[in-house]
C-alpha positions in Angstrom: 1.1 -13.6 -5.6 0.0 -13.4 -1.9 -2.2 -11.5 0.6 -0.7 -9.9 3.6 -2.3 -7.7 6.2 -0.8 -5.3 8.9 -2.8 -3.9 11.6 -1.8 -1.3 13.9 -2.9 0.6 17.1 -0.8 2.4 19.9 -0.3 -1.0 21.7 0.9 -3.4 18.8 1.2 -4.2 15.2 -0.5 -7.5 13.8 1.0 -9.2 10.8 -0.5 -12.0 8.8 0.4 -13.6 5.5 -0.7 -16.9 3.4 1.9 -19.1 2.3 1.4 -19.1 -1.4 3.8 -18.6 -4.2 3.6 -19.1 -7.7 6.4 -20.5 -9.8 6.6 -19.7 -13.3 3.8 -17.9 -15.5 0.8 -18.7 -17.8 0.0 -22.4 -18.3 3.4 -23.4 -16.7 2.7 -21.8 -13.4 2.8 -23.7 -10.4 1.5 -22.7 -6.9 2.9 -24.2 -3.7 1.5 -23.3 -0.3 4.4 -23.5 2.2 6.5 -20.5 1.9 7.3 -18.4 5.2 6.9 -14.5 4.4 7.1 -13.1 7.7 10.3 -13.0 9.8 11.8 -11.3 13.0 14.5 -8.9 11.8 16.1 -8.6 15.1 16.8 -11.3 17.7 16.7 -8.5 20.5 14.2 -5.7 19.2 10.6 -5.7 18.5 10.6 -5.9 14.8 9.4 -7.9 12.1 9.7 -7.9 8.3 7.2 -9.4 5.7 8.0 -10.1 1.9 6.1 -10.6 -1.0 5.9 -11.1 -4.7 9.7 -12.0 -5.8 11.4 -13.7 -2.8 14.6 -13.5 -4.0 17.3 -10.5 -4.2 19.7 -11.0 -7.1 19.4 -14.8 -6.8 19.7 -15.4 -3.3 16.6 -16.3 -1.4 15.2 -13.6 0.8 14.9 -16.0 3.8 18.4 -16.6 3.8 19.3 -12.8 3.2 17.1 -11.7 6.2 18.4 -14.3 8.3 21.9 -13.4 7.8 21.1 -9.8 8.4 19.6 -10.7 11.7 22.8 -12.5 12.6 25.1 -9.6 11.6 23.0 -7.2 13.3 22.8 -9.1 16.7 22.8 -6.8 19.7 22.4 -3.5 17.5 19.3 -1.3 17.5 18.0 1.8 16.0 15.7 4.8 17.0 13.3 4.5 14.6 11.8 2.0 12.1 12.9 4.3 9.4 16.7 3.7 10.6 16.0 0.0 10.5 14.8 0.3 6.8 17.7 2.5 6.1 20.1 0.0 7.4 18.6 -3.1 5.8 18.6 -1.2 2.4 22.1 -0.2 2.9 22.7 -4.0 3.6 21.1 -5.2 0.4 23.3 -2.8 -1.6 26.8 -3.2 0.3 26.8 -6.6 1.8 25.0 -9.0 -0.4 27.3 -10.3 -3.1 26.1 -10.9 -6.7 27.7 -11.8 -9.9 27.7 -10.2 -13.6 25.5 -13.0 -14.4 22.9 -12.2 -11.3 22.9 -8.8 -12.6 22.2 -9.6 -16.4 19.6 -12.1 -15.1 17.7 -9.1 -13.2 18.0 -6.7 -15.8 16.7 -9.3 -18.4 13.5 -9.6 -16.0 12.9 -6.1 -16.0 13.5 -5.4 -20.0 11.4 -8.6 -20.8 8.4 -7.3 -18.5 8.5 -4.1 -20.2 8.6 -5.5 -23.7 5.7 -7.9 -22.9 3.8 -4.8 -21.7 4.5 -2.9 -24.9 3.7 -5.9 -27.1 0.3 -5.8 -25.4 -0.2 -2.4 -26.2 0.8 -2.8 -29.9 -1.6 -5.8 -30.1 -4.6 -3.4 -28.7 -3.6 -0.9 -31.5 -3.3 -3.3 -34.1 -6.6 -5.0 -33.4 -8.0 -1.3 -33.3 -6.7 -0.7 -36.8 -8.2 -4.0 -38.1 -11.6 -3.5 -36.2 -11.9 -0.3 -38.6 -12.0 -2.3 -41.5 -8.5 -1.4 -43.0 -6.7 -3.7 -44.8 -3.8 -5.8 -43.2 -0.5 -4.3 -44.8 2.9 -5.3 -43.4 4.2 -2.2 -44.5 2.3 -0.4 -41.8 3.1 -2.4 -38.7 6.3 -0.3 -37.8 4.2 2.5 -37.8 1.5 1.1 -35.5 4.4 -0.2 -33.2 6.2 3.0 -33.0 2.7 4.5 -32.2 2.8 2.3 -29.3 6.2 2.9 -28.1 5.5 6.7 -28.3 2.5 6.4 -26.0 4.8 4.4 -23.4 7.3 6.8 -23.5 4.9 9.7 -23.1 3.6 7.9 -20.3 6.9 7.3 -18.6 8.1 11.0 -19.3 5.6 12.3 -16.8 7.0 10.0 -13.9 10.0 11.1 -11.8 13.3 9.3 -11.9 13.7 6.5 -9.4 16.1 7.7 -6.5 19.8 7.5 -7.5 18.9 7.4 -11.3 19.7 10.8 -13.4 19.7 9.4 -17.1 17.1 7.8 -19.6 20.3 6.5 -21.5 20.2 2.8 -22.2 23.6 1.5 -21.1 25.5 0.2 -24.6 26.0 -3.3 -23.2 22.3 -3.5 -23.0 21.4 -2.5 -26.7 21.8 -6.0 -28.4 19.9 -7.8 -25.4 17.2 -5.4 -26.0 17.1 -5.6 -29.9 17.5 -9.6 -29.7 14.4 -9.7 -27.2 12.5 -7.4 -29.0 12.9 -9.1 -32.5 11.9 -12.8 -30.6 8.9 -11.3 -28.7 7.3 -8.8 -31.4 7.6 -11.6 -34.2 4.9 -9.9 -36.1 7.0 -7.0 -37.2 10.0 -7.0 -39.0 11.8 -4.4 -36.9 13.5 -1.5 -38.8 16.1 0.8 -37.3 13.6 3.3 -36.3 11.5 0.9 -34.4 14.8 -0.7 -32.7 15.8 2.9 -31.7 12.4 3.7 -30.2 12.4 0.6 -28.2 15.8 1.2 -26.7 14.6 4.6 -25.9 11.6 3.1 -24.1 13.8 0.5 -22.3 16.0 3.3 -21.0 13.1 5.2 -19.4 11.7 1.7 -17.9 15.1 1.0 -16.3 15.4 4.7 -14.7 12.0 5.9 -13.9 10.0 5.5 -10.6 7.9 2.5 -11.9 8.7 -1.0 -11.0 8.0 -4.1 -13.1 5.6 -7.0 -12.2 9.0 -9.0 -10.9 9.0 -6.5 -8.0 9.9 -7.5 -4.1 7.8 -5.9 -1.5 8.8 -5.3 1.9 7.2 -4.3 4.8 9.3 -3.6 8.0 7.0 -2.9 11.4 7.4 -2.5 15.0 9.4 -0.2 17.5 12.5 1.3 17.3 14.3 2.1 20.7 12.7 5.7 20.7 9.3 4.6 19.8 6.4 4.1 22.3 3.8 3.4 19.7 4.6 1.3 16.4 5.6 2.5 12.9 5.5 0.5 9.4 7.6 1.2 6.5 6.5 -0.1 3.0 8.8 -0.1 0.2 9.5 -2.3 -3.1 12.5 -2.9 -5.2 13.4 -4.0 -8.5 16.8 -5.5 -7.5 20.1 -3.8 -8.8 19.5 -2.3 -12.2 22.4 -0.5 -13.9 24.6 -1.0 -10.9 22.0 0.7 -8.5 19.3 -0.5 -6.3 16.0 0.5 -7.6 13.8 1.2 -5.0 10.7 3.1 -4.4 9.2 4.1 -1.0 5.5 3.3 -0.8 4.3 4.2 2.6 5.3 5.1 6.3 2.7 4.7 8.7 3.6 6.3 12.3 1.0 5.4 14.8 0.4 8.4 17.5 2.8 11.4 17.4 0.2 13.4 15.1 -0.1 10.3 12.8 -3.3 8.1 12.7 -4.2 6.2 16.0 -4.9 3.0 14.1 -4.6 1.8 10.6 -5.2 -1.7 8.3 -3.1 -2.1 5.4 -3.2 -4.8 2.7 -0.3 -5.8 0.6 -0.2 -7.7 -2.8 -3.9 -8.9 -3.3 -5.6 -6.4 -1.0 -8.9 -6.4 -2.7 -10.9 -8.2 0.1 -9.2 -6.1 2.8 -10.5 -2.9 1.1 -13.8 -4.4 0.6 -14.2 -5.2 4.3 -12.6 -1.9 5.6 -14.5 0.4 3.1 -17.7 -1.5 2.7 -17.2 -1.5 -0.9 -15.3 -3.6 -3.5 -12.5 -1.5 -5.2 -13.5 -2.5 -8.7 -17.2 -1.3 -8.0 -16.0 2.0 -6.5 -13.9 2.7 -9.5 -16.6 1.8 -11.9 -19.0 4.0 -9.9 -16.5 6.9 -10.3 -16.5 6.3 -14.2 -20.2 6.1 -14.2 -20.6 9.4 -12.8 -18.8 11.1 -15.6 -20.6 9.1 -18.1 -24.0 10.1 -16.6 -23.1 13.9 -16.6 -22.1 13.8 -20.1 -24.8 11.6 -21.3 -27.5 13.8 -19.6 -26.2 16.8 -20.8 -26.2 15.3 -24.3 -29.7 14.6 -24.2 -30.9 17.9 -23.1 -28.9 19.6 -25.8 -30.1 17.2 -28.5 -33.5 17.9 -27.5 -33.3 21.7 -27.4 -30.9 22.2 -30.5 -31.6 19.4 -32.5 -28.0 20.3 -34.2 -25.4 17.3 -33.8 -22.7 20.0 -34.7 -23.7 22.7 -32.3 -24.0 19.8 -29.5 -20.7 18.7 -30.0 -19.0 22.2 -30.1 -20.9 22.8 -26.8 -20.1 19.5 -25.1 -16.2 20.1 -26.0 -16.4 23.5 -24.6 -17.9 22.3 -21.4 -15.7 19.1 -20.7 -13.5 20.5 -18.1 -16.6 21.7 -16.2 -17.8 17.9 -16.6 -14.5 16.9 -15.0 -14.8 19.2 -12.1 -18.4 17.9 -11.4 -17.2 14.3 -11.8 -14.4 14.8 -9.5 -16.5 16.6 -7.0 -19.2 13.9 -6.8 -16.4 11.4 -6.5 -14.9 13.1 -3.5 -18.3 13.3 -2.1 -18.6 9.5 -2.5 -15.4 8.8 -1.0 -15.9 11.1 2.0 -19.3 9.2 2.7 -17.4 5.6 2.4 -14.7 6.8 4.7 -16.9 8.4 7.4 -19.5 5.5 7.1 -17.4 2.4 6.7 -13.6 3.1 6.9 -13.5 5.4 10.4 -15.9 2.9 11.9 -13.5 0.0 11.4 -10.3 1.9 12.2 -12.1 3.5 15.5 -12.8 -0.2 16.8 -9.2 -1.2 15.9 -7.8 1.7 17.8 -8.9 0.2 21.0 -8.3 -3.5 20.3 -6.4 -5.9 22.5 -3.4 -7.8 20.9 -5.3 -11.1 20.6 -8.2 -9.6 18.2 -5.7 -7.5 16.3 -4.2 -11.0 15.3 -7.7 -12.5 14.9 -8.6 -9.7 12.4 -5.7 -9.9 10.4 -5.7 -13.7 10.0 -9.6 -13.4 9.1 -8.8 -10.9 6.5 -6.1 -13.0 4.7 -8.4 -16.2 5.1 -11.3 -14.1 3.5 -9.0 -13.5 0.4 -8.0 -17.1 0.1 -11.7 -18.2 0.3 -12.7 -15.8 -2.3 -9.9 -17.3 -4.7 -11.4 -20.6 -4.0 -14.7 -20.0 -4.9 -14.2 -17.8 -7.9 -12.5 -18.8 -11.2 -9.5 -16.7 -10.3 -6.3 -19.1 -9.8 -5.9 -19.6 -6.3 -2.9 -17.5 -5.7 -3.7 -17.2 -1.9 -3.8 -20.1 0.0 -2.0 -22.3 2.6 -1.6 -21.8 6.2 -1.7 -18.1 7.5 1.3 -17.3 9.6 0.4 -14.3 12.5 2.6 -12.4 14.7 1.8 -9.6 17.0 4.5 -7.1 17.9 4.4 -5.0 20.9 7.0 -2.9 22.9 7.2 -5.2 25.9 6.8 -8.8 24.3 8.4 -8.2 21.4 7.5 -10.3 18.4 5.2 -13.4 19.5 4.1 -15.7 17.1 0.3 -16.2 17.3 0.3 -19.1 14.5 3.5 -20.4 12.6 3.9 -23.2 10.4 7.0 -25.4 10.5 8.3 -27.6 7.6 9.1 -30.2 10.3 7.2 -31.8 13.2 8.0 -29.8 16.5 8.0 -32.8 18.7 10.6 -34.5 16.8 13.1 -31.6 16.8 13.5 -30.7 20.4 17.2 -30.0 19.7 16.1 -27.3 17.0 14.3 -25.4 19.7 17.3 -25.9 22.2 19.7 -24.5 19.9 17.6 -21.4 19.1 17.2 -20.8 22.8 20.8 -21.0 23.3 21.7 -18.9 20.3 19.6 -15.8 21.8 21.2 -16.1 25.5 
């Protein structure tokens, strides 16, 4: 994982990223603190790109992909950041070669992630079943598993198809892969044909719906198009090529000025400390308070009714009848809490960002990454944010300027590298 920050006002955009990357998972995970995640997207235009989470595309390192894109688009420019983003996505689809093996490996990652999630859901249902004092019977396992699969399918049915995907049918070539992996991972159950059929249906939804796996790659493209006087930012995520198509979801587009916000602060990947700083409250605590509001309303009503009626049956009947009212009340109170947070904390910070000079934008972006790294260091969390912080500021007049940048080599020993780089840009 990682922590990345983008801060925009009408003058510039500051990008900051840590250097950590996690290889593997669980007890076999290893963390390196030397990875670059911010790059220039163009040699001549004021535009940069940040990447996070999975750092390859169809087996090819994204650093290679981005630098090759920069070389091939030398001398080209586009009117807006959205046009840059569309061209970069088209480059991924049309110009990056991949083999059938690369496609199979990518689809296997997406499928394995979904099966692991299903297995966790099944474990939760099984544990609940056993906690009720029911006798463990192997004959009931397929039924419990199908309950978990049906719940996952129902959840996915409510989600739109990903752009370019129109069918939930699992390709025939993937059926045996899904069956074999399901049998291997859900080893507690002797899967019958009904369960296998349900799992295939579930994976069909997984591959086609607008929900990405934990192996997604995140992109943040920010800067100025030819027609932009103020910066813009495009945030999108992909799951690579799935069933012959790029699975992509647009997450956010920020257009400073021009009817949009005058300043903004955005966090990517691990953004909890950024949210705490900007909103004045930890996001987990904020979520807990929202949940607590609903519980307090219901519990208070229950106590009042119990004292008046002293009839559990009537109390339950009344509470069930007014449940929609409780939902409306709790939603209204949550909205009031959010409005207070926004007015008292968020807008105050963004108001200061609106007039910040470029060097202070860079300082704030770096500090938000550093405080996330510090939080991981002093808590029991794995140190998935760490290493040097790279910071770049992009303005229309100066282009992309590095404020802090690590090298894997000593600069004083590599004068020829900088000379070659200078010559290539002339």
